C-alpha positions as CSV (number, residue, x, y, z in Angstrom):
1,X,4.7,17.4,38.4
2,X,4.9,15.4,35.3
3,X,2.1,15.6,32.8
4,X,0.8,12.8,30.6
5,X,1.1,14.1,27.0
6,X,-0.2,11.3,24.9
7,X,-1.5,7.7,25.3
8,X,-1.6,4.8,22.7
9,X,-3.3,1.4,23.2
10,X,-2.4,-1.4,21.1
11,X,-2.5,-5.2,20.8
12,X,0.9,-7.0,20.6
13,X,1.4,-10.5,19.1
14,X,3.8,-12.3,21.4
15,X,5.5,-15.3,20.2
16,X,8.5,-17.5,21.8
17,X,7.9,-15.6,25.1
18,X,8.8,-12.1,23.8
19,X,8.6,-8.9,21.8
20,X,10.4,-5.8,21.4
21,X,10.1,-2.0,20.7
22,X,12.6,-1.2,18.1
23,X,13.4,1.9,16.0
24,X,10.9,2.2,13.1
25,X,13.8,2.7,10.6
26,X,15.9,-0.5,11.1
27,X,18.9,1.3,9.4
28,X,19.5,2.6,12.9
29,X,19.5,-0.7,14.7
30,X,22.9,-2.5,14.5
31,X,21.5,-5.8,15.9
32,X,17.9,-6.3,14.8
33,X,15.6,-8.3,17.0
34,X,15.7,-11.1,18.0
35,X,19.4,-11.2,17.5
36,X,21.2,-10.8,20.7
37,X,18.1,-11.4,22.7
38,X,18.9,-12.4,26.3
39,X,15.6,-13.9,27.2
40,X,16.2,-13.9,30.9
41,X,15.4,-10.4,32.1
42,X,12.1,-8.8,32.0
43,X,13.3,-5.7,30.2
44,X,16.6,-5.4,28.2
45,X,17.9,-2.2,26.3
46,X,19.9,-2.7,23.1
47,X,21.0,0.2,20.8
48,X,17.9,1.1,19.1
49,X,15.5,-1.5,20.7
50,X,13.8,-2.6,24.1
51,X,13.4,-6.4,24.5
52,X,10.5,-7.4,26.7
53,X,10.2,-11.0,28.0
54,X,6.7,-12.4,28.4
55,X,5.4,-15.2,30.7
56,X,3.4,-16.8,27.9
57,X,4.7,-18.5,24.8
58,X,2.1,-17.4,22.1
59,X,-0.6,-15.0,22.8
60,X,-1.9,-11.4,22.2
61,X,-1.1,-9.1,24.9
62,X,-2.3,-5.6,25.3
63,X,0.2,-2.6,25.5
64,X,-0.5,0.8,26.6
65,X,2.2,3.5,25.9
66,X,2.2,6.6,27.7
67,X,4.4,9.7,26.7
68,X,5.0,12.0,29.7
69,X,6.8,15.3,29.8
70,X,8.9,14.3,32.9
71,X,9.3,11.3,35.0
72,X,5.8,10.0,36.0
73,X,5.1,8.7,39.5
74,X,5.1,4.9,40.0
75,X,2.0,3.4,38.5
76,X,-0.4,1.7,41.0
77,X,-3.5,1.1,38.9
78,X,-2.9,-2.7,38.8
79,X,-1.1,-5.3,40.7
80,X,2.0,-5.4,38.6
81,X,3.9,-8.6,38.5
82,X,6.9,-7.3,36.7
83,X,8.7,-4.0,36.3
84,X,11.9,-2.7,34.5
85,X,13.4,0.6,33.6
86,X,16.0,1.5,30.8
87,X,17.0,4.3,28.5
88,X,16.6,4.4,24.8
89,X,18.0,6.7,22.3
90,X,15.7,7.2,19.4
91,X,16.6,8.4,16.1
92,X,13.3,8.5,14.5
93,X,10.9,9.2,17.4
94,X,8.9,6.2,16.4
95,X,9.1,2.5,17.5
96,X,8.0,-0.6,15.6
97,X,6.6,-3.6,17.6
98,X,8.3,-6.8,16.7
99,X,7.6,-10.5,17.5
100,X,10.4,-13.0,17.7
101,X,9.2,-15.1,14.7
102,X,6.3,-13.0,13.6
103,X,8.4,-10.0,12.8
104,X,7.2,-6.4,12.6
105,X,3.7,-5.7,13.7
106,X,1.2,-3.4,12.0
107,X,1.2,-0.5,14.4
108,X,4.1,1.6,15.4
109,X,4.6,3.5,18.6
110,X,4.8,7.3,18.1
111,X,7.2,8.8,20.8
112,X,7.5,12.4,19.3
113,X,8.8,12.0,15.7
114,X,12.2,13.4,16.3
115,X,15.7,12.2,17.6
116,X,15.8,12.2,21.4
117,X,16.9,10.3,24.4
118,X,14.1,8.6,26.5
119,X,13.7,6.9,29.8
120,X,11.3,4.3,30.0
121,X,9.4,2.2,32.7
122,X,7.7,-1.0,31.7
123,X,5.2,-2.7,33.8
124,X,3.4,-6.1,33.3
125,X,0.2,-7.8,34.9
126,X,-1.4,-11.1,34.0
127,X,1.9,-13.1,33.8
128,X,0.9,-16.0,36.0
129,X,-2.4,-16.4,34.3
130,X,-1.1,-16.1,30.6
131,X,1.7,-18.7,31.4
132,X,-0.8,-21.3,32.3
133,X,-3.3,-20.5,29.6
134,X,-0.7,-20.3,27.0
135,X,0.1,-24.0,27.5
136,X,-3.3,-25.0,26.4
137,X,-4.2,-22.2,23.8
138,X,-3.6,-18.8,22.4
139,X,-5.0,-16.4,25.0
140,X,-5.8,-12.8,24.1
141,X,-5.6,-9.8,26.4
142,X,-4.6,-11.6,29.6
143,X,-1.0,-10.3,29.9
144,X,-1.2,-6.3,30.0
145,X,1.7,-4.0,29.7
146,X,2.2,-0.4,30.4
147,X,5.3,1.5,28.9
148,X,5.8,4.9,30.2
149,X,8.3,7.2,28.3
150,X,9.6,10.5,29.3
151,X,12.5,12.7,27.9
152,X,15.9,11.7,29.6
153,X,17.5,14.6,31.2
154,X,21.3,15.3,30.0
């Protein structure tokens, strides 16, 4: 059974309905965010980055990142409103959080600090509420994300 190795909690500044997790060293990203952004799917993988679409225009979301030693069981801690799975090759083992217009965030996501292939499952809750509230204000912590990463088997 897979074991949780590490967890990181951070705030994400969402703008224009999206954000991404992108290689910390953008020399390894051929098309930097938000170029090539699809904007229709909840989770889209590109070389060196994962684009995540939000239900709210501008707000602060909470993101929990879990690093597992194998594929974790499906998460049922919240009533998730969206879910997606993808694969990512990370050259640096570290991902920066990027907003559409805001650019790179303050805090990076630490995977393991070395080059590796990862599988990821991303969940989201609070989408209906943040969509409504972001029309009137800039809500904080309403939309919640969980990103579970584990080493991809060759």
